[in-house]
C-alpha positions as CSV (number, residue, x, y, z in Angstrom):
1,M,10.0,37.7,155.8
2,K,12.1,34.6,156.2
3,H,9.3,32.4,154.9
4,A,8.7,34.9,152.0
5,G,12.4,34.7,151.1
6,W,12.5,31.1,151.0
7,A,9.3,30.7,149.0
8,A,10.9,33.0,146.4
9,I,14.1,30.9,146.2
10,V,12.0,27.6,146.0
11,A,9.9,29.3,143.1
12,L,13.0,30.3,141.2
13,L,14.6,26.9,141.5
14,A,11.3,25.3,140.3
15,S,11.3,27.7,137.4
16,L,14.7,27.0,136.4
17,A,14.1,23.1,136.7
18,S,11.1,23.5,134.5
19,S,12.9,25.3,131.8
20,A,15.8,22.8,131.7
21,W,13.4,19.9,131.5
22,G,11.3,21.5,128.8
23,A,14.3,22.4,126.5
24,D,15.3,20.3,123.7
25,K,18.1,18.0,124.5
26,P,20.5,16.6,121.9
27,V,19.2,13.5,120.2
28,G,22.1,11.4,118.9
29,I,22.2,7.9,117.6
30,T,24.8,7.1,120.3
31,V,26.8,9.2,122.5
32,E,29.6,9.1,120.2
33,Q,27.7,9.1,116.9
34,P,25.3,12.1,116.2
35,Y,24.4,11.0,112.7
36,L,25.6,8.8,109.7
37,D,25.9,10.1,106.0
38,V,25.1,7.3,103.6
39,I,24.7,7.0,99.9
40,H,21.0,6.6,98.7
41,D,19.9,6.7,95.1
42,G,23.3,8.0,94.2
43,K,23.2,10.9,96.5
44,L,24.5,11.7,100.1
45,F,21.8,11.4,102.7
46,R,22.2,12.0,106.5
47,I,20.7,9.5,109.0
48,Q,20.0,11.3,112.1
49,R,17.1,11.2,114.8
50,D,14.4,13.5,115.0
51,P,15.7,16.3,117.3
52,D,12.3,17.3,118.6
53,N,12.2,15.7,122.1
54,D,8.3,15.7,122.0
55,A,8.1,14.0,118.6
56,E,6.0,11.0,118.4
57,I,5.8,7.8,116.1
58,D,4.3,7.9,112.7
59,P,0.5,7.0,113.1
60,D,0.9,4.2,110.6
61,Y,3.0,2.5,113.2
62,A,1.0,3.4,116.3
63,R,-1.5,0.5,116.1
64,T,-1.1,-2.2,118.6
65,S,-3.5,-4.9,117.4
66,R,-3.2,-5.8,113.6
67,P,-5.1,-9.0,112.9
68,C,-3.2,-12.3,113.0
69,P,-3.0,-13.9,110.6
70,P,-1.5,-12.4,108.5
71,Y,0.1,-10.0,111.1
72,C,1.5,-12.2,113.5
73,I,4.6,-11.7,116.1
74,Q,7.7,-13.1,114.5
75,P,10.2,-15.0,116.5
76,M,13.6,-13.5,117.5
77,H,15.5,-16.0,115.2
78,V,14.0,-16.5,111.8
79,A,16.2,-19.5,111.1
80,P,19.3,-21.3,112.2
81,G,22.5,-19.5,111.3
82,V,20.7,-16.3,110.3
83,E,21.7,-13.4,112.5
84,T,19.0,-11.1,113.9
85,I,20.3,-7.5,114.1
86,G,19.3,-4.1,115.6
87,E,19.8,-0.6,114.5
88,L,23.3,-0.1,115.3
89,E,24.5,-3.2,113.4
90,L,22.2,-2.2,110.6
91,L,24.0,1.2,110.4
92,E,27.5,-0.6,110.2
93,Y,26.2,-2.4,107.2
94,L,24.8,0.8,105.7
95,K,28.3,2.4,106.4
96,R,30.0,-0.4,104.5
97,I,27.8,0.1,101.5
98,T,28.6,3.9,101.6
99,R,32.4,2.9,101.4
100,R,31.6,1.1,98.2
101,D,31.6,-2.3,99.6
102,S,29.8,-4.2,97.1
103,S,29.5,-7.4,99.0
104,V,26.5,-6.1,101.0
105,L,22.9,-5.3,100.1
106,V,20.2,-3.8,102.5
107,I,16.7,-4.8,101.2
108,D,13.4,-3.5,102.0
109,S,11.0,-6.2,101.2
110,R,7.7,-4.2,101.6
111,E,5.2,-3.6,99.0
112,A,5.3,-0.3,97.2
113,D,2.4,1.3,98.8
114,W,4.1,1.1,102.3
115,L,7.2,2.9,101.0
116,V,5.0,5.7,99.4
117,R,3.4,6.2,102.9
118,S,6.4,5.9,105.2
119,G,9.7,6.2,103.0
120,M,12.5,3.7,103.4
121,I,15.7,3.2,105.2
122,P,18.3,5.4,103.3
123,G,20.9,3.0,101.7
124,A,18.5,0.3,101.2
125,I,17.2,-1.0,97.9
126,H,13.6,-1.9,97.2
127,L,12.9,-5.6,96.2
128,P,9.3,-6.4,97.0
129,W,9.0,-9.9,98.6
130,Q,6.6,-11.2,95.7
131,R,9.6,-11.0,93.4
132,L,11.5,-13.8,95.3
133,H,8.3,-15.8,95.9
134,P,7.7,-18.8,93.5
135,A,3.9,-18.3,93.8
136,H,4.2,-14.8,92.3
137,A,7.3,-14.7,90.2
138,E,8.6,-16.7,87.2
139,P,11.7,-19.0,88.0
140,Q,13.7,-17.2,85.4
141,A,12.9,-13.7,86.9
142,V,14.0,-15.0,90.3
143,A,17.2,-16.6,89.0
144,E,17.9,-13.2,87.3
145,I,17.8,-11.6,90.7
146,M,20.0,-14.1,92.1
147,E,22.6,-13.7,89.6
148,L,22.6,-10.1,88.8
149,Q,21.7,-8.5,92.1
150,F,22.8,-11.1,94.8
151,G,26.1,-12.3,93.1
152,A,25.1,-16.1,93.0
153,V,26.2,-18.3,90.1
154,R,24.2,-20.9,88.5
155,T,26.0,-24.2,87.7
156,G,23.3,-26.4,85.9
157,I,20.5,-27.0,88.5
158,M,22.5,-26.0,91.3
159,W,23.7,-22.6,92.7
160,N,27.3,-21.5,93.6
161,F,27.2,-19.0,96.6
162,E,30.9,-18.7,97.1
163,N,30.9,-15.0,96.0
164,A,27.3,-14.2,96.9
165,R,26.6,-11.1,98.7
166,T,25.5,-10.6,102.3
167,L,21.7,-9.7,102.2
168,V,20.3,-7.5,105.0
169,F,16.4,-7.9,104.9
170,Y,13.8,-5.8,106.6
171,C,10.0,-5.2,106.4
172,N,7.5,-3.4,108.7
173,G,8.6,-4.9,112.0
174,I,7.9,-7.7,114.3
175,W,4.4,-8.3,113.1
176,C,5.4,-8.4,109.4
177,G,6.3,-11.7,107.7
178,Q,7.5,-10.6,104.3
179,S,11.2,-10.5,104.8
180,P,11.2,-13.7,107.1
181,T,9.4,-15.4,103.9
182,N,12.1,-14.3,101.6
183,I,14.9,-15.4,104.0
184,K,13.4,-18.8,104.2
185,Q,13.0,-19.2,100.4
186,L,16.7,-18.3,99.9
187,L,17.8,-20.8,102.6
188,A,15.6,-23.5,100.7
189,V,17.8,-23.0,97.7
190,G,20.9,-23.3,99.5
191,Y,21.9,-19.6,100.3
192,P,24.5,-19.6,103.1
193,P,22.8,-18.5,106.3
194,H,25.6,-16.6,107.6
195,R,25.2,-14.3,104.5
196,L,21.5,-13.6,105.6
197,K,20.8,-11.1,108.2
198,W,17.4,-10.0,109.5
199,Y,16.6,-6.4,111.0
200,R,13.5,-7.7,112.9
201,G,12.4,-4.4,114.1
202,G,11.9,-3.0,110.8
203,M,10.3,0.1,109.8
204,Q,8.4,0.0,113.2
205,S,11.5,0.2,115.3
206,W,13.3,2.8,112.9
207,K,10.4,4.9,113.1
208,S,10.1,4.7,117.0
209,L,13.6,5.9,117.4
210,G,12.8,9.0,115.2
211,L,15.5,7.9,112.5
212,A,15.4,9.5,109.0
213,T,13.8,8.0,106.2
214,A,14.2,8.6,102.5
215,P,11.4,9.3,100.2
216,Y,10.4,6.4,97.7
217,K,10.9,7.1,94.2
218,K,8.7,4.9,91.9
219,P,10.8,3.2,89.2
């Protein structure tokens, strides 16, 4: 009888442990921060992680061996003076934007078909990498972006970046060269490196953490 009693107790404890393990646990951004409300496309959008403990990454980001070139591994630091940031730092920039800080822009550099498939980081704007690339865009079109969106001022053939915005770039992740290309092009025309930030993990890391994305609306 003693053995039968112990067996029942062990079975009960195992059952309780199994139930606790299988139950959904809270999935916050950090211990102190369960979510972040941001402004996206003029409306309030809540960034939070997928609450399903069994959720898996989007299949578009499950591939491990994309051909290189062009999908080569990017360095940790894209250029001297340009800060590489992670998710929590990016969320702080999104928080500033939501508080109407006009000195910051978060830029999704990807081509539109990727945004249609995977959405975009809430609070970011879409500026395809080709629109800043001299091989794909007219100089005057690039200059208009620099002035109207980035806050740079043209003085003859030179640029004044005294009041230029801090630009936070991202694309698909550590195998994506689109945002690094734009950052290097901006540095080449004198954009201050301390006002350029790079979210290296991009959409790959964002998706792997189950963070919410906003649907892309075609202009």
